[in-house]
Every structure is written in C-alpha cells, then in structure tokens.
C-alpha positions as semicolon CSV with decimal commas, in nm:
position;residue;x (nm);y (nm);z (nm)
1;M;27,735;15,018;18,383
2;I;27,599;14,979;18,703
3;N;27,339;15,300;18,813
4;I;27,284;15,320;19,186
5;Q;26,925;15,439;19,313
6;T;26,891;15,492;19,677
7;F;26,574;15,524;19,919
8;E;26,481;15,433;20,266
9;A;26,242;15,160;20,304
10;I;26,090;14,991;20,617
11;P;26,039;14,607;20,594
12;K;25,724;14,454;20,630
13;K;25,612;14,095;20,753
14;W;25,568;13,945;20,406
15;G;25,467;13,531;20,494
16;S;25,752;13,420;20,716
17;S;26,002;13,649;20,529
18;L;26,052;14,027;20,506
19;G;25,994;14,242;20,207
20;I;26,045;14,623;20,096
21;I;25,830;14,812;19,842
22;I;25,995;15,029;19,575
23;P;25,805;15,341;19,540
24;K;25,639;15,379;19,203
25;E;25,813;15,657;19,094
26;I;26,150;15,489;19,145
27;A;26,032;15,176;18,956
28;Q;25,935;15,384;18,685
29;K;26,213;15,602;18,656
30;R;26,477;15,275;18,668
31;N;26,238;15,084;18,429
32;I;26,188;14,802;18,649
33;K;25,948;14,543;18,546
34;E;25,762;14,293;18,773
35;N;25,971;13,969;18,776
36;E;26,256;14,116;18,630
37;K;26,612;14,031;18,826
38;I;26,744;14,352;19,024
39;V;27,049;14,376;19,253
40;V;26,964;14,511;19,618
41;E;27,230;14,613;19,880
42;I;27,115;14,640;20,229
43;K;27,256;14,892;20,475
44;K;27,115;14,917;20,790
45;G;27,084;15,279;20,947
46;V;27,297;15,330;21,246
47;L;27,262;15,582;21,524
48;A;27,522;15,776;21,641
49;K;27,547;15,636;21,966
50;E;27,572;15,283;21,804
51;L;27,870;15,407;21,585
52;F;28,045;15,581;21,892
53;G;27,925;15,360;22,168
54;L;27,762;15,655;22,334
55;N;27,527;15,631;22,608
56;L;27,496;15,963;22,717
57;K;27,262;16,088;23,017
58;F;27,222;16,436;23,090
59;K;27,064;16,570;23,420
60;K;26,934;16,865;23,251
61;S;26,697;16,871;22,991
62;T;26,777;17,022;22,632
63;Q;26,562;17,332;22,695
64;E;26,743;17,389;23,019
65;L;27,076;17,360;22,856
66;K;26,982;17,617;22,563
67;D;26,864;17,838;22,769
68;E;27,134;17,806;22,982
69;M;27,348;17,880;22,670
70;K;27,160;18,223;22,583
71;K;27,239;18,409;22,927
72;G;27,416;18,671;22,867
73;W;27,354;18,714;22,492
74;N;27,044;18,950;22,529
75;D;27,211;19,156;22,801
C-alpha cells in the first residue's frame, strides 16, 4: 500500500546538486529514518498565466478596477 504525503519545498543548493528538506513533523509522522529509501514525486507549481498562456496587461490598477466596480452599490 502506498500512502501519499504532500508538502511544498524550496530546493536549495547542496554541493553541485539541489536538495529539499523533509519537515521534522512529516518525517516523524511517516516514520522516515536516515538513509532509508523513499520515493519522491516532483511536481513544479504552475502559474495560471503559464498554464493558459496569458500575458494580460491592464491599464488600470487593481484598486482602480475595484473602485469602479463598487460605484453605484452604495447609492
């Protein structure tokens, strides 16, 4: 049986390689020991603009758009 535990990690330089740290709480919960073989699945987070190919440039700031949308609601 395979139990999956997910968490976010930021790779750090470790010699000429990259390494991630398994948080202590997860290592304890999963009973992971030093030098024990584990399987790691890597999924890189994707931004919406990368996923949909969006490169939107707005002429107005977010606050200006919000203010415009609120007009008339308080009248």
